[in-house]
N, C-alpha and C positions, 0 to 999 in steps of 0.2 A: 501481636499474632492472632491475639487470642481472638480478635474477628475472624479472624481466617479459618482457624479452627472450628469454630462455633459456626460458623456457613459449612464447615463441610460435614459437622453432624448433621446438618438439617437434608445436606443435598447427598448422601453418600450414593446412594445410586449412578446418581448421574454422576458421579465424579468416579466412580470404578471401572467406568468404560473406555476402551481404548484409544489413544491420540494416536495419530500419524504424523509422522516427520515427513517433512517437506522439503527434498534438495534445493542447494544452490539450481538447480535446472529449470526447477519450478513440477516438478514430478516425483510419486510418492514414493520416496526409496527404503518404505519395508513400514511393517507395523511396531510402532516401539511400544517400549514397558508400557503397561497401562501406569498413568503419572494419580498421584493422590487428589489434584482439585484444581483449584488455579494456583496460577502461580505467585510467588511469595512479593512480599511487596517492599523486599529487601533487596538492593540493586548488588550484581555482584563486585565488588570495588576494581579497580585496577585496567580496565577495559579503554580502552584508545578512545580518546578526545580531540576536537579540534581545536587548532591550538588559538593564540588571545593574540589575533591579529590586528584587533579594532575594525575589523570589518564584520558584516554581516556572513557569516557561512553555512552554510547546509549538509548536511548528510540526507541523500534520496533516497539511497537505498541500499537494502542489506541483503545480501544472499549468502548461503553455507555450501562449500563443495570440500570432500575431500580433508575433513578438520580445518577448513579453513574459512574464514572469514572475507568478503570481497565487498567492500564501500568504494559508493561514487556518488558524487554530488558538485557542491560547489565550494573550494578550498584550496588554500597551498602551504597551508601544515598541517601536522597530526601530534598530539601530547600523548608520550605514553613512557611509563616506568622515570618515570622523573626527567625525562628527555624529549625534544622537541625538533622533529625532521621536517624538510619538503616534501608534501608530497601535491602531486598536482590534480586534484576531482576524482584518481582513481589510489587507490591502494589494496591492504592488505593484512591478513593478522591472526596469530592461531585464534582458534575457536575456543580454545580452552585455558584455565589459569595457567601461568599469570596473561595469558593474552597479547603478548609480542609481536610486534610489528615484523614483518617479512620483507625484504629487499625490494621488494615486486615496486618498481618505481614509474610506469610509464608514467609519459608526459603526455597532459592533453590538454590542449588550450580554450577550452570553453568548458560550458556545464554537460555533465555527464548524467543525465537520468535513468537510466539503467542498466543493466548490467547481467548475461545469462555463461552460464558456462558449456563447455562440452561434458559429458560424462566421465573422462580421464581427469579433467579438471587441467589438462594443459593450457587451456586456450579460454578467453571471452572473448564474447560478442558485447558492444561498448553501443550505448544510443545517447542522443543529449544534443545538443547545441553546440559544435565545436568547428572548427576547420582545421584542427592539425592534430596529427596522434606522432610521438618520436620527431617532431621535426618534418614529419612528412605531410604533405597534401592529404585530409580525409574530410568529409564534408558531412557530417552530424550520424554515421556508423561506422565501425571499422570492427578489425579482426584481430585480437593481438594477445598475442605468446602471454604466459604465467610464468614461465620458468626465466623468460627473460624479458627486456622493455620493449620487444620490438612488436610493429603490425605485420600480417602478413600482407605483402602487397601486390599478391595476389589474388585475395579475395575481394572482389567489387567494394568497395567504401563511399560509395557518395549519395545523398540524398538532401533533395533541393528544400527542404524546409527539417523542422527539427523534428528529432525522433524522439518519443514520451516513453514508449514500451515494448520489450524485448522479453519472449515467453518460449522458450523451446522446447517443445513436446515427443510426445515419447514414441512419436510415430514420425518423426524424422524430419519436423518443420520448424522453420524459424519463424515466429509469430510479431510484425510490428506492425506498430501505431506510432502516428503522429501525425504531425499537421501537413506530410510530403505530398507534394501532387507527382512525382517521379522517384525512383527510389534504383542505384545497381541497376540501369537500362531498360527498366521496367515501368511504365504508365499509368500502372495501378496508383488509386489517389486512398490516402490516410492508414488505410490496413494492406498487406500485404505480407505472401506465405515464403520465405525465402529459403533455397536449398543452402542449409548449413555448410558444405563442404566449399560452396561457390559463390554466395551469396545473391545467388540471381533468382529471381523470382522463378518457381519450382510451378505456378499456376492452380496449387491447392487450394485458392480461397482467389475468388469472383464474387464481392460481396459488390461494390457498389453502390458504395455508401456516399452520402451526400444529404445537406439541408442545414441548416442553422436554426438559432432557436428566435423566433418574430415574435414579440405583442407590444403593447406600446411600452415607451421607454428603456426598452431592454439594454444594454450596454454590449459593445460592440463582441462579435462572438463567432467563430469561423470554424468549418467542419474539421472535426480533429477526433481520433483516436488516444483516450490518455493513461489507460491502465487496463488492465485484466489480472483474471488469475485462472488459474487452474483446478478439475475439480482432483481430488482425491484418486479417485480413477483413471484418471488422464482422460476419458473424454468428454470432457463439456468445457467450458471456456468462457466465466463471465466476461463482458468488452464493455467498459465506460466512458464516456466522452461527448461529443456536440454531435448531433445528426439526427435525421430523421427520417429515412430511408434505409434498411439496410436489406439489400436483396432481394426489392422492390416489396419492402415490407416494411410498414408504419414503428418506428421503434424509436422513441428520446429516451436518453440518459444512459441506458442500461439494455442489455441485451446478450442472450445465452446463445452458446456458440455448440453447436452437435461436431464433435470431431467424427470425420468417416472415412470411405474413398475420397469426400472432399469435403469441406466447411463448410454448413450451411447453418442459415437461422433455426435456432428452437421455436417453437410456438410457446415455448414459456414467456409469458409478459404480465403484468398490471397496466390498469388504466392508470394507476395512480403514479405511475411514472411520467404520464401524460400533462401532470400539474404544472404551474407555474412556481418558480417563487421570485425575490425580488430583482426587480431589474438588475442590478447591480450583479445578480447570482444568476445568470440563466442557465450553466451550467454547476450542477449542485450534489449530485451522483459521481463523488471523488475515487469511491473504493467500496470492495461488496469483496466476503469471503463465505467460503464453502463450511459450514458443518463437516465434520470428520466422516460420518454417516451420512452426509452428501442429501438428508433432510431438508435443511433449511439453509438459505441464502440471506446476511448478514449485509446491510447496505450501512455506511459513515456520509452523510450530507453535511452540505455547507447550506446557504441559500438566505439566511436570513428569518425569513417569513415568507407566507405566500403570499405573492400579487397582488396588489389590493390590500392587502391588511388593515382592518379598521382598527387596532388595536383590541380585539376584542379575543378573552380568555374562555376558555385553555385552545391553546394553542393545536391546530388544526394541519394534515398536510406532513411532508418528508422534509421539511427546511427545519435543516439545521437541528439533528438528530440523529439520533441511530434506529433499525428499524429490523424485525425478520420476518420473512416471508417465507412460505415454503416452496422449495426446490423443485416439488414433484408435482402439484397442481399445475392445469393450464387454465382452468374455467372457469373466471368468476374470480381468478389472483387477489387474493386482498392481505394487510399487513397481519400478522400474528401478534405482535407487539411495535410499540414506538415509544423513546421515551426521549423528551426533550433538553435542549441545554437551556432554550430560555436567550435563544439567539445568538449563541456563539459558533463557531465554525466546527466541525469534526472535518478530518481528512484522510484517517486509516483504520481499518477496523482486523481482526485476527481472530478466530475462536477455537477452542479445542475442544475435550467432552462434555467439557463440565463450567464454561463460562467464554462469554464473547467482550474483547478489550477493543477499545474503541480510542481513537488518541486526535488531538486538534489543541485549538486555544479557548479549550473550553473553560468554565468558572463552577460550572452547578449540570448536577443530572436531576432528573425529577422535577423539572422548573418550567411544568406544561401553565402554568400559570402570570407570568411574567417574562420581559423580553428586556436583555441588558440591565436586570436586578434580582435582587435574590427573592421570590415568592416564599412566603411561610410551609410550602411543602418539599418544598429543594434543599438539596445536600451537597455539600460543594465537594470539587472530585475536579481540582488543578490539572489540566494539561495531559489527564489523563482518568478513563474511567473502565472497571468491570462491572459487566452487570451475570445474572445469571440467566439460565437458557429462558424464565419467563420475563426476563427483562428487568429484573428489580437490580436495582444498584448495591453489588456487594463493599461494605462498609465495616468501618473498625466497628471495635468491640464496643464503644457506645453510642455506635448509628448515627453520630454526629457529622462525620465525613465520611465520602468514597473511602472506600482500601487503599487505591493505588493513588500517587500525584507525581508531578515534575513540571518543572518553571515550563507557563505555557510558550512564549518567543513567538514565531510566525506559527509554529502548531507541529507535533510528531507528522511525519510527510510520510511514515511508513511504518506499519506493524507486521516483522516475520516470526513463524514461530517454529522452534524445531522441536524436537522429542527432549531438552533439555529445559528449554524453556521460551521467553521471547524477545527477540529484540526491537529496540525502539530507535527509530532514527529521526533526525530533527535539525535543530541550529540552535547558533546563541544569540538571536537577536536580544540587544539589552542585558548583555552577559548570561544570558539563562546557561545555567550548570547544573542545575537541580534536578535529582529523579530521585523518590521515594524516599528522600530527607538530606541524600549524600551529594555533596557539593562534587566539584569535576569531570562529571558526565556530560558535558556538552558535545549534543549533535549526536550521543552511544548509549544505550541504559542498556543493561541486561537485569531483567529479569526470568531467575532459576524457575523450577520447580522446585517444590518443599521436598 
């Protein structure tokens, strides 16, 4: 903790800023008490973990609602408090210690990628790649009760392709993205707004998203809306995926959606997003996050290295890096800072008023002068990194390693922030179960504010 205390002394004004708490619906639930700085590097013990099934299993997303955490992904069992119970791709548990599992155990027969809750937490919207919920036919999207294990049959529940992301907005729209070309009776492709009460297209979005990434040697990629994040004021959404045109406007990797009388594309955009990474990674901006004051957008990237890279250093572009962009500047937009892993993927990012947190299967930070090895300036930061608001890695007391760490596995797929701390969703590849030096945390790690 000495490294954290020293960092706080250097950054007291920034650390004193107010943090916002984001609810399970994705909405700003209010202004939380001002936090004292970055989260603790020491995880809370006793949180649920993926069961030891011998298969690779994964938590894809975590959200909170009404004091309960909801988790989705690809798994068949969950361990907590010395017991292992059956849970098929969806479960919930207490948000506070001792993090006891609830009795909620709807059975979903495939991967669940995303979950959102109604404002009263009595129902959940789920999306993924599945064909049955509670023994009933449901294709890739469903509306289920959280007070029992049943699906609401009257709510439309059929998408012809996988659903990657669901976001409930404050103006009563359910924004759904994925690889589908038809959903719940609508012919909208890849991104649609559904009525939360019926599951039907409510006409709020008409973006005509299209295109995919084409360049020499590129791997197979298809149009897709993969991820999205609501702004703290509820007025904008960041959207990541594979596309080249949105609402007749050229966009790649990421765009900003303005929420008004209808959703429309913002003029916020950078030419840096037009750059390509290695042929195996055509889609590389996997996640984004807002700063609490909405002044900055942070992105977490895969990509290996720039297309056509010839082993020259320092690295350039956005591939395998975390970067910060102004959220309000629209002309000549370029990054404020970028920090490279040295050719290891980042998959998730979150931010509070004093730090930016990233997760993936990275080994280092500050590694702009090497690829797949540690340069003289690089600092170990396995599986997770924390950065100050100027892009400098937050380190331990001796400066020899990042303050945060976790088993790398496939990579931390989601980082979810609340007023109490950050929740990290990951996997158990290769027996991965360590976070912050504590074992037994396969799939879920909670780092509280000190």
